C-alpha positions in Angstrom: 66.9 -1.8 -11.6 69.9 -4.1 -12.2 71.0 -6.8 -9.7 74.1 -8.0 -11.3 75.3 -11.6 -10.8 75.1 -13.9 -7.8 78.8 -13.1 -7.0 81.8 -15.2 -6.5 82.9 -17.6 -3.9 86.8 -17.4 -3.5 89.0 -19.0 -1.0 90.9 -16.9 1.5 94.4 -17.8 0.1 93.2 -17.0 -3.4 92.0 -13.6 -2.3 95.3 -12.9 -0.5 97.2 -13.8 -3.8 94.8 -11.7 -5.8 95.1 -8.6 -3.5 98.9 -8.4 -4.2 98.2 -8.2 -8.0 95.0 -6.3 -8.1 96.3 -2.8 -8.8 98.4 -3.9 -11.7 95.5 -6.1 -13.0 93.0 -3.2 -12.8 95.4 -1.0 -14.9 96.0 -3.8 -17.4 92.4 -4.6 -18.0 90.9 -1.1 -17.5 89.5 -1.2 -21.0 87.2 -4.2 -20.2 84.7 -2.0 -18.2 82.9 -5.0 -16.6 84.2 -5.7 -13.2 83.2 -9.4 -13.0 84.9 -10.1 -16.3 88.0 -8.1 -15.2 88.1 -10.3 -12.1 87.9 -13.4 -14.4 90.8 -12.1 -16.3 92.9 -11.3 -13.2 92.2 -14.8 -11.8 93.3 -16.3 -15.1 96.6 -14.4 -14.9 97.1 -16.2 -11.6 96.3 -19.5 -13.3 92.9 -19.9 -11.9 89.8 -20.8 -13.9 86.3 -20.1 -12.6 83.6 -22.8 -12.5 80.0 -21.9 -12.9 78.0 -23.4 -10.0 74.4 -24.1 -11.0 73.3 -24.0 -7.2 74.8 -20.6 -6.7 71.8 -18.2 -7.1 71.0 -14.6 -6.6 67.7 -13.3 -5.5 65.7 -10.3 -6.4 65.1 -7.4 -4.1 61.9 -8.8 -2.8 63.1 -12.3 -1.8 64.2 -13.5 1.5 65.7 -16.8 2.6 65.6 -19.1 5.6 68.6 -21.3 6.3 67.7 -24.7 7.7 70.4 -26.9 9.1 69.8 -30.7 8.8 70.1 -32.6 12.1 73.4 -34.4 12.7 75.1 -33.1 9.6 76.9 -29.9 8.5 74.5 -29.5 5.4 72.4 -26.4 5.2 69.4 -25.9 3.1 68.5 -22.4 1.8 64.8 -21.8 1.2 63.8 -18.7 -0.8 60.5 -17.0 -0.1 59.0 -13.5 -0.4 59.6 -11.4 2.6 56.8 -10.0 4.6 56.4 -6.1 4.5 56.5 -6.3 8.3 59.7 -8.3 8.5 62.9 -6.6 9.7 65.7 -7.2 7.3 69.1 -6.6 8.7 
């Protein structure tokens, strides 16, 4: 089973700009075959470079997370843990 990558975090204005060029971009880079690399090329066409964020993780299919907000700040901590077989995952 493949999980792929952790994904992308893109700003709303960037997604709006990308949406107007996406069809042309897909036709231009159809030979690439890898959707994440195709997106990288499309963003490069817009003059945007991607930054690898070491804190941006993916989890396996058996992991769950709890989000804990620190008091009096807007900082959230994400704690990964195995989920219980009795836990409802929505």
